N, CA, C and O atoms as CSV, one atom per row, in Angstrom:
chain,resi,resn,atom,element,x,y,z
A,1,MET,N,N,107.160,110.882,106.713
A,1,MET,CA,C,106.510,109.664,107.171
A,1,MET,C,C,106.026,108.867,105.964
A,1,MET,O,O,105.425,109.421,105.044
A,2,ALA,N,N,106.289,107.582,105.976
A,2,ALA,CA,C,105.899,106.728,104.856
A,2,ALA,C,C,104.391,106.526,104.818
A,2,ALA,O,O,103.734,106.451,105.857
A,3,ILE,N,N,103.862,106.441,103.628
A,3,ILE,CA,C,102.440,106.218,103.393
A,3,ILE,C,C,102.199,104.714,103.300
A,3,ILE,O,O,102.932,104.017,102.599
A,4,LEU,N,N,101.197,104.211,103.986
A,4,LEU,CA,C,100.822,102.806,103.874
A,4,LEU,C,C,99.867,102.661,102.698
A,4,LEU,O,O,98.807,103.287,102.672
A,5,THR,N,N,100.241,101.843,101.734
A,5,THR,CA,C,99.393,101.651,100.556
A,5,THR,C,C,98.534,100.395,100.713
A,5,THR,O,O,98.876,99.487,101.470
A,6,GLN,N,N,97.428,100.356,99.995
A,6,GLN,CA,C,96.538,99.204,100.038
A,6,GLN,C,C,97.074,98.076,99.177
A,6,GLN,O,O,97.791,98.303,98.203
A,7,GLY,N,N,96.719,96.871,99.548
A,7,GLY,CA,C,97.059,95.709,98.745
A,7,GLY,C,C,96.062,95.528,97.621
A,7,GLY,O,O,95.152,96.340,97.457
A,8,PRO,N,N,96.226,94.470,96.848
A,8,PRO,CA,C,95.308,94.211,95.738
A,8,PRO,C,C,93.902,93.886,96.241
A,8,PRO,O,O,93.723,93.411,97.363
A,9,ASP,N,N,92.923,94.146,95.403
A,9,ASP,CA,C,91.528,93.836,95.703
A,9,ASP,C,C,91.415,92.319,95.923
A,9,ASP,O,O,91.759,91.543,95.031
A,10,PRO,N,N,90.945,91.897,97.083
A,10,PRO,CA,C,90.855,90.452,97.346
A,10,PRO,C,C,89.712,89.765,96.594
A,10,PRO,O,O,89.658,88.536,96.538
A,11,HIS,N,N,88.800,90.552,96.016
A,11,HIS,CA,C,87.656,89.975,95.304
A,11,HIS,C,C,87.444,90.684,93.962
A,11,HIS,O,O,86.430,91.355,93.776
A,12,PRO,N,N,88.382,90.543,93.034
A,12,PRO,CA,C,88.224,91.238,91.755
A,12,PRO,C,C,87.093,90.618,90.927
A,12,PRO,O,O,86.850,89.412,90.972
A,13,LYS,N,N,86.426,91.463,90.188
A,13,LYS,CA,C,85.348,91.009,89.309
A,13,LYS,C,C,85.937,90.542,87.985
A,13,LYS,O,O,86.976,91.036,87.546
A,14,VAL,N,N,85.277,89.604,87.367
A,14,VAL,CA,C,85.665,89.183,86.024
A,14,VAL,C,C,85.135,90.234,85.064
A,14,VAL,O,O,83.941,90.531,85.077
A,15,PRO,N,N,86.001,90.807,84.227
A,15,PRO,CA,C,85.527,91.841,83.306
A,15,PRO,C,C,84.616,91.251,82.229
A,15,PRO,O,O,84.651,90.053,81.945
A,16,ARG,N,N,83.822,92.106,81.654
A,16,ARG,CA,C,82.924,91.688,80.579
A,16,ARG,C,C,83.729,91.202,79.371
A,16,ARG,O,O,83.349,90.238,78.707
A,17,TYR,N,N,84.841,91.882,79.099
A,17,TYR,CA,C,85.698,91.504,77.973
A,17,TYR,C,C,87.051,91.065,78.510
A,17,TYR,O,O,87.741,91.830,79.184
A,18,LEU,N,N,87.419,89.844,78.211
A,18,LEU,CA,C,88.718,89.339,78.646
A,18,LEU,C,C,89.804,89.759,77.652
A,18,LEU,O,O,89.527,90.060,76.491
A,19,CYS,N,N,91.009,89.768,78.126
A,19,CYS,CA,C,92.147,90.065,77.256
A,19,CYS,C,C,92.303,88.946,76.233
A,19,CYS,O,O,91.891,87.814,76.485
A,20,PRO,N,N,92.889,89.251,75.089
A,20,PRO,CA,C,93.099,88.193,74.087
A,20,PRO,C,C,94.146,87.188,74.570
A,20,PRO,O,O,94.985,87.527,75.404
A,21,PRO,N,N,94.105,85.974,74.064
A,21,PRO,CA,C,95.087,84.958,74.464
A,21,PRO,C,C,96.525,85.474,74.284
A,21,PRO,O,O,96.850,86.105,73.279
A,22,GLY,N,N,97.360,85.195,75.266
A,22,GLY,CA,C,98.749,85.608,75.215
A,22,GLY,C,C,99.000,87.035,75.680
A,22,GLY,O,O,100.134,87.511,75.626
A,23,ALA,N,N,97.947,87.731,76.140
A,23,ALA,CA,C,98.106,89.124,76.582
A,23,ALA,C,C,99.042,89.198,77.783
A,23,ALA,O,O,99.073,88.300,78.625
A,24,VAL,N,N,99.806,90.292,77.843
A,24,VAL,CA,C,100.813,90.482,78.874
A,24,VAL,C,C,100.543,91.781,79.627
A,24,VAL,O,O,100.314,92.824,79.014
A,25,ASP,N,N,100.570,91.714,80.957
A,25,ASP,CA,C,100.531,92.903,81.795
A,25,ASP,C,C,101.940,93.493,81.730
A,25,ASP,O,O,102.892,92.849,82.173
A,26,THR,N,N,102.090,94.685,81.196
A,26,THR,CA,C,103.428,95.201,80.884
A,26,THR,C,C,104.075,96.036,81.981
A,26,THR,O,O,105.207,96.491,81.815
A,27,HIS,N,N,103.384,96.247,83.097
A,27,HIS,CA,C,104.008,97.003,84.190
A,27,HIS,C,C,103.229,96.745,85.470
A,27,HIS,O,O,102.120,97.251,85.643
A,28,MET,N,N,103.807,95.962,86.359
A,28,MET,CA,C,103.144,95.697,87.636
A,28,MET,C,C,104.200,95.509,88.714
A,28,MET,O,O,105.370,95.261,88.422
A,29,HIS,N,N,103.764,95.631,89.974
A,29,HIS,CA,C,104.659,95.503,91.122
A,29,HIS,C,C,104.129,94.429,92.054
A,29,HIS,O,O,102.919,94.257,92.202
A,30,LEU,N,N,105.043,93.713,92.676
A,30,LEU,CA,C,104.706,92.766,93.732
A,30,LEU,C,C,105.521,93.139,94.962
A,30,LEU,O,O,106.616,93.690,94.846
A,31,PHE,N,N,104.984,92.837,96.143
A,31,PHE,CA,C,105.668,93.149,97.391
A,31,PHE,C,C,105.434,92.034,98.394
A,31,PHE,O,O,104.373,91.410,98.433
A,32,GLY,N,N,106.455,91.804,99.201
A,32,GLY,CA,C,106.322,90.912,100.343
A,32,GLY,C,C,106.619,89.461,100.038
A,32,GLY,O,O,106.993,89.089,98.925
A,33,PRO,N,N,106.435,88.653,101.075
A,33,PRO,CA,C,105.953,89.047,102.374
A,33,PRO,C,C,106.928,90.011,103.077
A,33,PRO,O,O,108.146,89.841,103.015
A,34,ALA,N,N,106.367,91.006,103.733
A,34,ALA,CA,C,107.171,92.047,104.372
A,34,ALA,C,C,108.130,91.466,105.409
A,34,ALA,O,O,109.208,92.018,105.629
A,35,ALA,N,N,107.757,90.374,106.038
A,35,ALA,CA,C,108.627,89.753,107.038
A,35,ALA,C,C,109.897,89.177,106.403
A,35,ALA,O,O,110.906,89.004,107.087
A,36,ASP,N,N,109.855,88.882,105.112
A,36,ASP,CA,C,111.003,88.285,104.422
A,36,ASP,C,C,111.830,89.279,103.618
A,36,ASP,O,O,113.016,89.046,103.385
A,37,TYR,N,N,111.222,90.385,103.188
A,37,TYR,CA,C,111.906,91.355,102.330
A,37,TYR,C,C,111.717,92.752,102.907
A,37,TYR,O,O,110.635,93.333,102.821
A,38,ALA,N,N,112.783,93.279,103.493
A,38,ALA,CA,C,112.730,94.605,104.125
A,38,ALA,C,C,112.650,95.699,103.074
A,38,ALA,O,O,113.233,95.585,101.995
A,39,TYR,N,N,111.926,96.754,103.398
A,39,TYR,CA,C,111.835,97.905,102.511
A,39,TYR,C,C,113.020,98.832,102.772
A,39,TYR,O,O,113.608,98.812,103.853
A,40,ALA,N,N,113.360,99.633,101.787
A,40,ALA,CA,C,114.466,100.582,101.911
A,40,ALA,C,C,114.176,101.555,103.058
A,40,ALA,O,O,113.027,101.941,103.276
A,41,SER,N,N,115.195,101.937,103.766
A,41,SER,CA,C,115.010,102.828,104.919
A,41,SER,C,C,114.464,104.196,104.523
A,41,SER,O,O,113.850,104.877,105.344
A,42,ASN,N,N,114.682,104.607,103.273
A,42,ASN,CA,C,114.226,105.929,102.833
A,42,ASN,C,C,112.977,105.872,101.950
A,42,ASN,O,O,112.665,106.841,101.257
A,43,THR,N,N,112.264,104.748,101.971
A,43,THR,CA,C,111.065,104.654,101.144
A,43,THR,C,C,110.007,105.653,101.610
A,43,THR,O,O,109.869,105.913,102.805
A,44,TYR,N,N,109.268,106.203,100.660
A,44,TYR,CA,C,108.203,107.131,101.011
A,44,TYR,C,C,106.852,106.421,101.111
A,44,TYR,O,O,105.843,107.053,101.425
A,45,TYR,N,N,106.825,105.112,100.847
A,45,TYR,CA,C,105.589,104.355,101.014
A,45,TYR,C,C,105.899,102.954,101.518
A,45,TYR,O,O,106.961,102.400,101.232
A,46,ILE,N,N,104.977,102.395,102.259
A,46,ILE,CA,C,105.079,101.020,102.754
A,46,ILE,C,C,103.916,100.256,102.124
A,46,ILE,O,O,102.762,100.464,102.500
A,47,PRO,N,N,104.208,99.387,101.182
A,47,PRO,CA,C,103.120,98.671,100.516
A,47,PRO,C,C,102.622,97.490,101.339
A,47,PRO,O,O,103.384,96.842,102.056
A,48,ALA,N,N,101.344,97.231,101.218
A,48,ALA,CA,C,100.791,95.989,101.752
A,48,ALA,C,C,101.321,94.849,100.885
A,48,ALA,O,O,101.698,95.059,99.732
A,49,ASP,N,N,101.345,93.656,101.444
A,49,ASP,CA,C,101.802,92.515,100.652
A,49,ASP,C,C,100.967,92.384,99.382
A,49,ASP,O,O,99.741,92.481,99.415
A,50,ALA,N,N,101.644,92.164,98.281
A,50,ALA,CA,C,101.029,91.872,96.987
A,50,ALA,C,C,101.841,90.712,96.428
A,50,ALA,O,O,102.851,90.915,95.754
A,51,LEU,N,N,101.397,89.512,96.710
A,51,LEU,CA,C,102.170,88.301,96.442
A,51,LEU,C,C,101.927,87.760,95.038
A,51,LEU,O,O,100.877,88.012,94.447
A,52,PRO,N,N,102.895,87.016,94.505
A,52,PRO,CA,C,102.728,86.479,93.146
A,52,PRO,C,C,101.502,85.587,93.009
A,52,PRO,O,O,100.838,85.616,91.973
A,53,GLU,N,N,101.196,84.812,94.008
A,53,GLU,CA,C,100.035,83.926,93.918
A,53,GLU,C,C,98.745,84.728,93.757
A,53,GLU,O,O,97.851,84.329,93.010
A,54,THR,N,N,98.650,85.845,94.451
A,54,THR,CA,C,97.483,86.723,94.326
A,54,THR,C,C,97.419,87.316,92.929
A,54,THR,O,O,96.351,87.392,92.322
A,55,HIS,N,N,98.578,87.736,92.426
A,55,HIS,CA,C,98.627,88.322,91.091
A,55,HIS,C,C,98.288,87.295,90.015
A,55,HIS,O,O,97.573,87.604,89.062
A,56,ILE,N,N,98.792,86.093,90.165
A,56,ILE,CA,C,98.514,85.044,89.180
A,56,ILE,C,C,97.016,84.738,89.146
A,56,ILE,O,O,96.449,84.530,88.074
A,57,ALA,N,N,96.380,84.711,90.310
A,57,ALA,CA,C,94.921,84.499,90.347
A,57,ALA,C,C,94.200,85.652,89.651
A,57,ALA,O,O,93.246,85.424,88.906
A,58,LEU,N,N,94.644,86.882,89.884
A,58,LEU,CA,C,94.052,88.040,89.211
A,58,LEU,C,C,94.247,87.940,87.702
A,58,LEU,O,O,93.323,88.204,86.932
A,59,GLN,N,N,95.447,87.558,87.282
A,59,GLN,CA,C,95.692,87.388,85.846
A,59,GLN,C,C,94.705,86.396,85.239
A,59,GLN,O,O,94.198,86.606,84.137
A,60,GLY,N,N,94.439,85.323,85.961
A,60,GLY,CA,C,93.489,84.322,85.470
A,60,GLY,C,C,92.104,84.906,85.271
A,60,GLY,O,O,91.417,84.566,84.308
A,61,ARG,N,N,91.691,85.776,86.167
A,61,ARG,CA,C,90.366,86.411,86.050
A,61,ARG,C,C,90.319,87.390,84.885
A,61,ARG,O,O,89.265,87.594,84.283
A,62,LEU,N,N,91.462,87.997,84.568
A,62,LEU,CA,C,91.512,88.995,83.497
A,62,LEU,C,C,91.874,88.406,82.139
A,62,LEU,O,O,91.739,89.076,81.115
A,63,GLY,N,N,92.331,87.168,82.126
A,63,GLY,CA,C,92.725,86.549,80.869
A,63,GLY,C,C,94.165,86.836,80.476
A,63,GLY,O,O,94.525,86.732,79.304
A,64,LEU,N,N,94.991,87.199,81.452
A,64,LEU,CA,C,96.414,87.460,81.189
A,64,LEU,C,C,97.228,86.212,81.499
A,64,LEU,O,O,96.863,85.422,82.369
A,65,SER,N,N,98.329,86.043,80.783
A,65,SER,CA,C,99.130,84.844,81.015
A,65,SER,C,C,100.550,85.140,81.489
A,65,SER,O,O,101.228,84.256,82.013
A,66,ARG,N,N,101.000,86.374,81.310
A,66,ARG,CA,C,102.364,86.742,81.711
A,66,ARG,C,C,102.373,88.199,82.152
A,66,ARG,O,O,101.397,88.927,81.976
A,67,ALA,N,N,103.514,88.610,82.737
A,67,ALA,CA,C,103.602,89.996,83.194
A,67,ALA,C,C,105.053,90.448,83.275
A,67,ALA,O,O,105.974,89.636,83.375
A,68,VAL,N,N,105.232,91.756,83.228
A,68,VAL,CA,C,106.536,92.379,83.442
A,68,VAL,C,C,106.525,92.942,84.861
A,68,VAL,O,O,105.773,93.865,85.174
A,69,LEU,N,N,107.361,92.374,85.697
A,69,LEU,CA,C,107.475,92.761,87.098
A,69,LEU,C,C,108.520,93.867,87.221
A,69,LEU,O,O,109.696,93.660,86.923
A,70,VAL,N,N,108.077,95.032,87.660
A,70,VAL,CA,C,108.941,96.199,87.778
A,70,VAL,C,C,109.349,96.368,89.239
A,70,VAL,O,O,108.499,96.370,90.129
A,71,SER,N,N,110.652,96.510,89.482
A,71,SER,CA,C,111.135,96.740,90.846
A,71,SER,C,C,110.397,97.914,91.458
A,71,SER,O,O,110.406,99.017,90.911
A,72,GLY,N,N,109.758,97.677,92.592
A,72,GLY,CA,C,109.048,98.745,93.286
A,72,GLY,C,C,110.021,99.635,94.040
A,72,GLY,O,O,110.995,99.151,94.618
A,73,GLY,N,N,109.756,100.937,94.034
A,73,GLY,CA,C,110.625,101.885,94.713
A,73,GLY,C,C,110.780,101.623,96.195
A,73,GLY,O,O,111.769,102.048,96.792
A,74,ALA,N,N,109.828,100.933,96.808
A,74,ALA,CA,C,109.907,100.661,98.249
A,74,ALA,C,C,111.116,99.801,98.593
A,74,ALA,O,O,111.590,99.839,99.728
A,75,TYR,N,N,111.624,99.028,97.639
A,75,TYR,CA,C,112.815,98.202,97.874
A,75,TYR,C,C,114.106,98.952,97.547
A,75,TYR,O,O,115.196,98.426,97.773
A,76,GLY,N,N,114.003,100.155,97.027
A,76,GLY,CA,C,115.213,100.870,96.623
A,76,GLY,C,C,115.915,100.086,95.530
A,76,GLY,O,O,115.271,99.588,94.607
A,77,THR,N,N,117.212,99.976,95.627
A,77,THR,CA,C,117.990,99.271,94.599
A,77,THR,C,C,118.301,97.823,94.991
A,77,THR,O,O,119.175,97.192,94.396
A,78,ASP,N,N,117.600,97.308,95.973
A,78,ASP,CA,C,117.775,95.915,96.400
A,78,ASP,C,C,116.949,95.027,95.471
A,78,ASP,O,O,115.720,95.112,95.465
A,79,THR,N,N,117.601,94.192,94.698
A,79,THR,CA,C,116.919,93.365,93.687
A,79,THR,C,C,116.631,91.939,94.164
A,79,THR,O,O,116.220,91.098,93.365
A,80,ARG,N,N,116.839,91.658,95.447
A,80,ARG,CA,C,116.628,90.283,95.930
A,80,ARG,C,C,115.181,89.825,95.772
A,80,ARG,O,O,114.944,88.676,95.401
A,81,HIS,N,N,114.214,90.689,96.041
A,81,HIS,CA,C,112.809,90.322,95.903
A,81,HIS,C,C,112.475,90.014,94.449
A,81,HIS,O,O,111.843,89.001,94.149
A,82,LEU,N,N,112.903,90.889,93.553
A,82,LEU,CA,C,112.681,90.681,92.120
A,82,LEU,C,C,113.301,89.360,91.681
A,82,LEU,O,O,112.659,88.574,90.984
A,83,ALA,N,N,114.541,89.113,92.082
A,83,ALA,CA,C,115.236,87.885,91.691
A,83,ALA,C,C,114.529,86.645,92.221
A,83,ALA,O,O,114.435,85.638,91.518
A,84,ALA,N,N,114.036,86.707,93.439
A,84,ALA,CA,C,113.348,85.556,94.028
A,84,ALA,C,C,112.084,85.207,93.245
A,84,ALA,O,O,111.806,84.033,93.001
A,85,ILE,N,N,111.327,86.214,92.856
A,85,ILE,CA,C,110.091,85.953,92.099
A,85,ILE,C,C,110.409,85.432,90.706
A,85,ILE,O,O,109.757,84.504,90.229
A,86,LEU,N,N,111.401,86.016,90.053
A,86,LEU,CA,C,111.777,85.528,88.720
A,86,LEU,C,C,112.287,84.093,88.784
A,86,LEU,O,O,112.072,83.316,87.854
A,87,THR,N,N,112.954,83.742,89.863
A,87,THR,CA,C,113.435,82.366,90.046
A,87,THR,C,C,112.269,81.408,90.230
A,87,THR,O,O,112.271,80.313,89.666
A,88,ARG,N,N,111.270,81.810,91.016
A,88,ARG,CA,C,110.122,80.944,91.292
A,88,ARG,C,C,109.177,80.799,90.108
A,88,ARG,O,O,108.554,79.751,89.938
A,89,PHE,N,N,109.065,81.840,89.286
A,89,PHE,CA,C,108.067,81.849,88.206
A,89,PHE,C,C,108.705,82.260,86.875
A,89,PHE,O,O,108.329,83.284,86.304
A,90,PRO,N,N,109.661,81.479,86.379
A,90,PRO,CA,C,110.394,81.898,85.171
A,90,PRO,C,C,109.546,81.955,83.905
A,90,PRO,O,O,109.889,82.685,82.975
A,91,ASP,N,N,108.463,81.213,83.848
A,91,ASP,CA,C,107.616,81.225,82.652
A,91,ASP,C,C,106.511,82.266,82.724
A,91,ASP,O,O,105.802,82.490,81.742
A,92,ARG,N,N,106.360,82.896,83.867
A,92,ARG,CA,C,105.275,83.846,84.091
A,92,ARG,C,C,105.739,85.292,83.994
A,92,ARG,O,O,105.030,86.141,83.453
A,93,TYR,N,N,106.948,85.579,84.527
A,93,TYR,CA,C,107.398,86.963,84.667
A,93,TYR,C,C,108.716,87.246,83.959
A,93,TYR,O,O,109.588,86.384,83.854
A,94,ARG,N,N,108.835,88.479,83.478
A,94,ARG,CA,C,110.110,89.094,83.101
A,94,ARG,C,C,110.253,90.304,84.012
A,94,ARG,O,O,109.276,90.734,84.627
A,95,GLY,N,N,111.453,90.858,84.106
A,95,GLY,CA,C,111.660,91.907,85.084
A,95,GLY,C,C,112.292,93.174,84.557
A,95,GLY,O,O,112.976,93.183,83.533
A,96,ILE,N,N,112.035,94.262,85.305
A,96,ILE,CA,C,112.688,95.556,85.119
A,96,ILE,C,C,113.332,95.865,86.469
A,96,ILE,O,O,112.638,95.915,87.485
A,97,ALA,N,N,114.639,96.072,86.492
A,97,ALA,CA,C,115.374,96.221,87.748
A,97,ALA,C,C,115.772,97.667,88.018
A,97,ALA,O,O,116.165,98.404,87.114
A,98,LEU,N,N,115.662,98.045,89.268
A,98,LEU,CA,C,116.174,99.311,89.774
A,98,LEU,C,C,117.458,98.942,90.509
A,98,LEU,O,O,117.409,98.330,91.577
A,99,VAL,N,N,118.595,99.305,89.950
A,99,VAL,CA,C,119.884,98.873,90.507
A,99,VAL,C,C,120.739,100.080,90.874
A,99,VAL,O,O,120.527,101.175,90.354
A,100,PRO,N,N,121.703,99.881,91.767
A,100,PRO,CA,C,122.626,100.979,92.058
A,100,PRO,C,C,123.560,101.194,90.864
A,100,PRO,O,O,123.800,100.272,90.084
A,101,ASN,N,N,124.073,102.390,90.727
A,101,ASN,CA,C,124.974,102.677,89.596
A,101,ASN,C,C,126.243,101.840,89.630
A,101,ASN,O,O,126.870,101.626,88.593
A,102,ASP,N,N,126.633,101.361,90.820
A,102,ASP,CA,C,127.838,100.543,90.911
A,102,ASP,C,C,127.530,99.045,90.881
A,102,ASP,O,O,128.329,98.234,91.350
A,103,VAL,N,N,126.371,98.680,90.329
A,103,VAL,CA,C,126.004,97.269,90.244
A,103,VAL,C,C,127.111,96.508,89.516
A,103,VAL,O,O,127.662,96.985,88.525
A,104,SER,N,N,127.420,95.332,90.020
A,104,SER,CA,C,128.507,94.552,89.433
A,104,SER,C,C,128.085,93.908,88.116
A,104,SER,O,O,126.903,93.673,87.867
A,105,ALA,N,N,129.068,93.634,87.293
A,105,ALA,CA,C,128.809,92.951,86.019
A,105,ALA,C,C,128.197,91.582,86.275
A,105,ALA,O,O,127.322,91.144,85.528
A,106,SER,N,N,128.652,90.902,87.327
A,106,SER,CA,C,128.111,89.568,87.614
A,106,SER,C,C,126.648,89.643,88.041
A,106,SER,O,O,125.869,88.745,87.722
A,107,ARG,N,N,126.261,90.703,88.760
A,107,ARG,CA,C,124.854,90.839,89.159
A,107,ARG,C,C,123.988,91.137,87.937
A,107,ARG,O,O,122.879,90.615,87.820
A,108,ILE,N,N,124.484,91.967,87.033
A,108,ILE,CA,C,123.750,92.237,85.797
A,108,ILE,C,C,123.550,90.935,85.021
A,108,ILE,O,O,122.452,90.668,84.533
A,109,GLU,N,N,124.592,90.134,84.906
A,109,GLU,CA,C,124.499,88.860,84.193
A,109,GLU,C,C,123.508,87.922,84.864
A,109,GLU,O,O,122.715,87.263,84.191
A,110,GLN,N,N,123.555,87.864,86.200
A,110,GLN,CA,C,122.630,87.005,86.930
A,110,GLN,C,C,121.187,87.449,86.705
A,110,GLN,O,O,120.317,86.621,86.434
A,111,LEU,N,N,120.931,88.742,86.815
A,111,LEU,CA,C,119.576,89.254,86.603
A,111,LEU,C,C,119.104,88.987,85.173
A,111,LEU,O,O,117.938,88.656,84.960
A,112,ALA,N,N,119.990,89.125,84.204
A,112,ALA,CA,C,119.629,88.846,82.811
A,112,ALA,C,C,119.241,87.379,82.640
A,112,ALA,O,O,118.265,87.065,81.959
A,113,ARG,N,N,120.007,86.487,83.259
A,113,ARG,CA,C,119.673,85.049,83.180
A,113,ARG,C,C,118.315,84.751,83.808
A,113,ARG,O,O,117.607,83.847,83.364
A,114,LEU,N,N,117.952,85.513,84.844
A,114,LEU,CA,C,116.672,85.302,85.520
A,114,LEU,C,C,115.489,85.877,84.748
A,114,LEU,O,O,114.342,85.543,85.044
A,115,GLY,N,N,115.750,86.738,83.761
A,115,GLY,CA,C,114.660,87.283,82.956
A,115,GLY,C,C,114.506,88.786,83.031
A,115,GLY,O,O,113.508,89.320,82.546
A,116,VAL,N,N,115.468,89.495,83.629
A,116,VAL,CA,C,115.393,90.958,83.619
A,116,VAL,C,C,115.713,91.433,82.208
A,116,VAL,O,O,116.666,90.968,81.582
A,117,ARG,N,N,114.898,92.369,81.718
A,117,ARG,CA,C,115.048,92.863,80.355
A,117,ARG,C,C,115.115,94.387,80.290
A,117,ARG,O,O,115.140,94.963,79.203
A,118,GLY,N,N,115.143,95.043,81.459
A,118,GLY,CA,C,115.197,96.493,81.446
A,118,GLY,C,C,115.742,97.046,82.752
A,118,GLY,O,O,115.758,96.378,83.786
A,119,LEU,N,N,116.185,98.286,82.663
A,119,LEU,CA,C,116.762,99.025,83.781
A,119,LEU,C,C,115.857,100.197,84.088
A,119,LEU,O,O,115.445,100.923,83.184
A,120,ARG,N,N,115.542,100.387,85.375
A,120,ARG,CA,C,114.647,101.463,85.791
A,120,ARG,C,C,115.450,102.543,86.516
A,120,ARG,O,O,116.269,102.250,87.387
A,121,PHE,N,N,115.198,103.790,86.140
A,121,PHE,CA,C,115.737,104.938,86.860
A,121,PHE,C,C,114.561,105.693,87.463
A,121,PHE,O,O,113.537,105.895,86.811
A,122,MET,N,N,114.724,106.109,88.721
A,122,MET,CA,C,113.680,106.882,89.404
A,122,MET,C,C,114.306,108.129,90.005
A,122,MET,O,O,115.496,108.157,90.316
A,123,SER,N,N,113.494,109.149,90.163
A,123,SER,CA,C,113.939,110.362,90.842
A,123,SER,C,C,114.199,110.042,92.307
A,123,SER,O,O,113.447,109.289,92.925
A,124,ALA,N,N,115.259,110.609,92.859
A,124,ALA,CA,C,115.583,110.391,94.267
A,124,ALA,C,C,114.624,111.133,95.188
A,124,ALA,O,O,114.556,110.841,96.382
A,125,SER,N,N,113.884,112.088,94.641
A,125,SER,CA,C,112.933,112.833,95.462
A,125,SER,C,C,111.590,112.883,94.762
A,125,SER,O,O,111.505,112.654,93.556
A,126,ARG,N,N,110.562,113.176,95.496
A,126,ARG,CA,C,109.224,113.287,94.931
A,126,ARG,C,C,109.042,114.689,94.348
A,126,ARG,O,O,109.820,115.592,94.657
A,127,GLY,N,N,108.033,114.876,93.518
A,127,GLY,CA,C,107.698,116.216,93.080
A,127,GLY,C,C,108.098,116.560,91.668
A,127,GLY,O,O,108.381,117.724,91.383
A,128,GLY,N,N,108.132,115.582,90.762
A,128,GLY,CA,C,108.353,115.888,89.359
A,128,GLY,C,C,109.793,116.160,88.978
A,128,GLY,O,O,110.046,116.715,87.909
A,129,VAL,N,N,110.737,115.789,89.816
A,129,VAL,CA,C,112.151,115.968,89.485
A,129,VAL,C,C,112.583,114.812,88.594
A,129,VAL,O,O,112.362,113.647,88.926
A,130,LEU,N,N,113.190,115.132,87.481
A,130,LEU,CA,C,113.636,114.070,86.579
A,130,LEU,C,C,114.738,113.248,87.230
A,130,LEU,O,O,115.575,113.790,87.952
A,131,PRO,N,N,114.741,111.939,86.977
A,131,PRO,CA,C,115.789,111.109,87.552
A,131,PRO,C,C,117.127,111.375,86.876
A,131,PRO,O,O,117.193,111.798,85.722
A,132,THR,N,N,118.177,111.119,87.620
A,132,THR,CA,C,119.508,111.162,87.035
A,132,THR,C,C,119.740,109.822,86.359
A,132,THR,O,O,119.685,108.773,87.000
A,133,ILE,N,N,119.996,109.864,85.082
A,133,ILE,CA,C,120.210,108.631,84.331
A,133,ILE,C,C,121.706,108.435,84.162
A,133,ILE,O,O,122.394,109.285,83.596
A,134,SER,N,N,122.197,107.324,84.650
A,134,SER,CA,C,123.612,106.998,84.536
A,134,SER,C,C,123.878,106.413,83.151
A,134,SER,O,O,123.468,105.292,82.849
A,135,GLU,N,N,124.555,107.169,82.335
A,135,GLU,CA,C,124.858,106.683,80.983
A,135,GLU,C,C,125.745,105.441,81.024
A,135,GLU,O,O,125.600,104.543,80.194
A,136,SER,N,N,126.665,105.390,81.991
A,136,SER,CA,C,127.559,104.228,82.056
A,136,SER,C,C,126.794,102.965,82.460
A,136,SER,O,O,127.046,101.890,81.914
A,137,THR,N,N,125.860,103.085,83.415
A,137,THR,CA,C,125.064,101.924,83.812
A,137,THR,C,C,124.158,101.499,82.655
A,137,THR,O,O,124.020,100.309,82.375
A,138,ALA,N,N,123.551,102.465,81.994
A,138,ALA,CA,C,122.698,102.154,80.845
A,138,ALA,C,C,123.495,101.458,79.749
A,138,ALA,O,O,122.997,100.522,79.123
A,139,ALA,N,N,124.705,101.895,79.513
A,139,ALA,CA,C,125.544,101.263,78.485
A,139,ALA,C,C,125.903,99.831,78.877
A,139,ALA,O,O,125.940,98.938,78.030
A,140,ARG,N,N,126.166,99.619,80.164
A,140,ARG,CA,C,126.533,98.263,80.607
A,140,ARG,C,C,125.374,97.287,80.458
A,140,ARG,O,O,125.589,96.138,80.073
A,141,VAL,N,N,124.142,97.720,80.755
A,141,VAL,CA,C,123.016,96.793,80.614
A,141,VAL,C,C,122.586,96.658,79.156
A,141,VAL,O,O,121.986,95.654,78.774
A,142,ALA,N,N,122.891,97.668,78.344
A,142,ALA,CA,C,122.567,97.581,76.911
A,142,ALA,C,C,123.304,96.409,76.267
A,142,ALA,O,O,122.827,95.833,75.290
A,143,GLU,N,N,124.455,96.061,76.810
A,143,GLU,CA,C,125.207,94.908,76.299
A,143,GLU,C,C,124.413,93.606,76.438
A,143,GLU,O,O,124.696,92.622,75.754
A,144,HIS,N,N,123.418,93.611,77.329
A,144,HIS,CA,C,122.565,92.437,77.540
A,144,HIS,C,C,121.214,92.586,76.848
A,144,HIS,O,O,120.325,91.751,77.016
A,145,GLY,N,N,121.067,93.667,76.062
A,145,GLY,CA,C,119.828,93.889,75.334
A,145,GLY,C,C,118.725,94.538,76.160
A,145,GLY,O,O,117.574,94.576,75.725
A,146,TRP,N,N,119.053,95.047,77.340
A,146,TRP,CA,C,118.051,95.676,78.187
A,146,TRP,C,C,117.653,97.040,77.638
A,146,TRP,O,O,118.448,97.698,76.967
A,147,HIS,N,N,116.444,97.460,77.915
A,147,HIS,CA,C,116.012,98.811,77.618
A,147,HIS,C,C,116.091,99.648,78.898
A,147,HIS,O,O,116.287,99.110,79.988
A,148,VAL,N,N,115.937,100.952,78.756
A,148,VAL,CA,C,115.961,101.853,79.898
A,148,VAL,C,C,114.570,102.444,80.080
A,148,VAL,O,O,113.954,102.923,79.128
A,149,GLN,N,N,114.094,102.402,81.302
A,149,GLN,CA,C,112.807,102.977,81.683
A,149,GLN,C,C,113.090,104.036,82.752
A,149,GLN,O,O,113.859,103.783,83.680
A,150,PHE,N,N,112.490,105.196,82.636
A,150,PHE,CA,C,112.692,106.166,83.716
A,150,PHE,C,C,111.364,106.717,84.183
A,150,PHE,O,O,110.425,106.906,83.408
A,151,TYR,N,N,111.320,106.969,85.485
A,151,TYR,CA,C,110.102,107.423,86.134
A,151,TYR,C,C,110.361,108.781,86.772
A,151,TYR,O,O,110.981,108.869,87.832
A,152,PRO,N,N,109.882,109.846,86.117
A,152,PRO,CA,C,110.132,111.188,86.669
A,152,PRO,C,C,109.180,111.509,87.823
A,152,PRO,O,O,109.253,112.594,88.399
């Protein structure tokens, strides 16, 4: 059964010390609206909506100006949500994509143009199992200068 996760704090406090100018949030996830972007059928969690507008307001309170948006596991290898946000906010976000091993060259190129700069591998199961890293997929995205991130 999938776990329902909480959304972002609707009333974040301004910290005593703000981040320095130009600071970047280097790993964050956005979700939803759920009515527009379906979660993967095998997801182990169902996230509450965490929309870019909410995140941008939070960044303002923290003194952040940009962020790296990492494909959330709840979407599986569907990159449409990531692509939509990168299209809407090209000066705010860069992306890390979780893609299927048979991702097409044209999709890799499209994601790179939108601001994806890394490839994410995740374990197919929970419990500390290392992910299977596809060397061929990693090599194909390396041609675009992407890095590889893995989540065991």
